[in-house]
C-alpha positions in Angstrom: 9.4 19.1 -16.9 5.9 18.4 -18.1 2.9 19.5 -16.0 2.0 15.9 -15.1 5.6 15.1 -14.0 5.6 18.4 -11.9 2.3 17.4 -10.3 3.6 13.9 -9.5 6.9 15.3 -8.1 5.0 17.7 -5.8 2.7 14.9 -4.6 5.6 12.6 -3.9 7.2 15.4 -1.9 4.0 16.3 0.0 3.2 12.7 1.0 5.8 12.3 3.7 5.2 15.8 5.0 1.5 15.0 5.1 2.1 11.9 7.2 4.3 13.8 9.6 2.5 17.1 9.9 -1.0 16.2 8.9 -3.1 18.9 7.2 -1.2 21.6 9.1 1.5 21.4 6.4 1.7 24.4 4.2 2.2 24.8 0.5 5.3 26.8 1.3 6.7 23.8 3.2 5.9 21.5 0.3 7.5 24.0 -2.2 10.7 24.3 0.0 11.0 20.5 0.3 10.6 20.1 -3.4 13.1 22.8 -4.2 10.6 24.9 -6.1 8.7 28.2 -5.6 5.3 28.2 -3.9 3.8 29.7 -7.0 4.8 26.5 -8.9 2.7 24.5 -6.4 -0.2 26.7 -7.2 0.3 26.4 -11.0 0.1 22.6 -10.5 -2.8 22.6 -8.0 -5.7 25.1 -7.6 -5.3 25.2 -3.8 -4.1 23.1 -0.9 -7.2 21.0 -0.9 -6.5 20.0 -4.5 -3.0 19.0 -3.4 -4.4 16.9 -0.5 -6.9 15.3 -2.9 -4.0 14.4 -5.2 -2.1 12.8 -2.3 -5.1 10.7 -1.4 -5.6 9.6 -5.0 -1.9 8.7 -5.2 -1.9 6.4 -2.1 -5.1 4.8 -3.3 -3.5 3.8 -6.6 -2.6 0.1 -6.6 0.0 0.4 -9.4 3.1 0.6 -7.2 2.0 -2.4 -5.2 1.1 -4.3 -8.3 4.5 -3.5 -9.9 6.3 -4.7 -6.8 4.3 -7.9 -6.7 5.0 -8.5 -10.4 8.7 -8.2 -9.8 8.8 -11.0 -7.2 11.0 -13.9 -8.6 8.6 -16.8 -9.3 11.6 -19.2 -9.2 12.3 -18.7 -5.5 10.5 -21.0 -2.9 6.9 -20.2 -2.1 8.0 -19.0 1.4 10.3 -16.4 -0.1 7.6 -15.2 -2.6 5.0 -14.8 0.1 7.4 -13.1 2.4 8.2 -10.5 -0.3 4.5 -10.1 -1.0 3.7 -9.6 2.7 6.4 -6.9 3.0 5.0 -5.2 -0.1 1.4 -5.3 1.1 2.3 -4.1 4.6 4.3 -1.2 3.1 1.4 -0.2 0.9 -1.1 -0.5 3.8 1.2 1.5 6.1 1.5 4.3 3.6 -2.2 4.4 3.0 -3.0 4.3 6.7 -0.5 7.1 7.4 -2.0 9.5 4.9 -5.6 8.6 5.5 -5.0 8.7 9.3 -3.5 12.2 9.0 -6.5 13.4 7.1 -9.0 11.7 9.5 -7.2 13.3 12.5 -7.8 16.7 10.9 -11.5 16.0 10.5 -11.2 15.8 6.7 -14.0 13.9 4.8 -13.5 10.3 3.9 -11.8 9.7 0.5 -13.5 8.1 -2.4 -13.1 4.3 -2.5 -10.1 2.9 -4.3 -10.3 2.7 -8.1 -12.6 0.0 -9.4 -10.9 -3.4 -9.7 -8.1 -2.6 -7.2 -9.0 -5.5 -4.9 -9.3 -7.9 -7.8 -6.0 -6.8 -9.3 -4.1 -7.2 -6.1 -5.7 -10.6 -5.4 -4.8 -11.8 -8.9 -1.2 -10.6 -8.5 -0.9 -12.5 -5.2 -2.6 -15.6 -6.8 0.1 -15.5 -9.5 2.7 -16.1 -6.8 1.0 -19.4 -5.8 0.7 -20.6 -9.4 4.2 -22.2 -9.8 3.2 -24.5 -6.9 -0.4 -25.1 -8.1 0.1 -28.9 -8.1 1.0 -28.9 -4.4 -1.8 -26.6 -3.2 -4.8 -27.7 -1.2 -6.9 -24.8 -2.6 -7.0 -22.8 -5.8 -4.4 -20.0 -6.0 -7.1 -17.3 -6.1 -8.7 -18.6 -2.8 -5.3 -18.8 -1.2 -4.5 -15.3 -2.3 -7.8 -14.1 -0.7 -7.0 -15.9 2.6 -3.4 -14.7 2.6 -4.4 -11.1 2.1 -6.9 -11.4 4.9 -4.1 -12.4 7.2 -2.1 -9.3 6.2 -4.8 -6.8 7.2 -3.7 -4.5 10.0 -4.4 -5.9 13.5 -7.7 -4.9 15.0 -8.6 -4.0 18.6 -8.1 -7.6 19.8 -4.5 -7.9 18.7 -2.0 -6.3 20.9 0.9 -6.4 18.5 1.2 -7.1 14.8 2.8 -10.5 14.0 6.1 -10.5 12.1 6.0 -11.2 8.4 7.9 -14.4 8.9 5.4 -15.6 11.5 2.5 -14.8 9.2 4.0 -16.7 6.3 5.0 -19.7 8.4 1.5 -19.9 10.0 -0.1 -19.6 6.6 2.0 -22.2 4.9 2.4 -24.7 7.8 -0.5 -24.1 10.2 -0.3 -23.9 13.9 0.2 -27.6 14.8 3.7 -29.1 15.0 2.3 -32.4 13.6 -1.0 -33.6 12.3 -2.7 -36.5 14.2 
């Protein structure tokens, strides 16, 4: 296994442990879960902090979300495309929130912002989901993508429960009125 693949495997193993245990997780636990010796962890990372930094960098990467959005079948109805997109975005945000929340709870410093262009890339990927229906849209696909992503943000202090993905997509596509007067 190459050094890069080993590092990636260790990070993927550490992420769920980090979300469950926070920064109290040990490199020995990560090694045991990965089926490797602890020394292998330290050959891949200088110390535990370097491993935690790599975990943060991994959850900030938009590539898995962008790949998932790109795989959505453009031939299905817009409702289906947006539902799949909402599920993908929610999963990405949940993973990000779990890792950053665990670090924040432990008093760790705030991470660097996401890589440059992340927001634009995600917005463009979502806009592409609107494009097959461009002739039926009230607004340009990029503006609709921006609005749609705004709806998918985690609920703030005023919302008691998060709406279902289906409710969000239905509200976004059909509004809140049963008929227009």
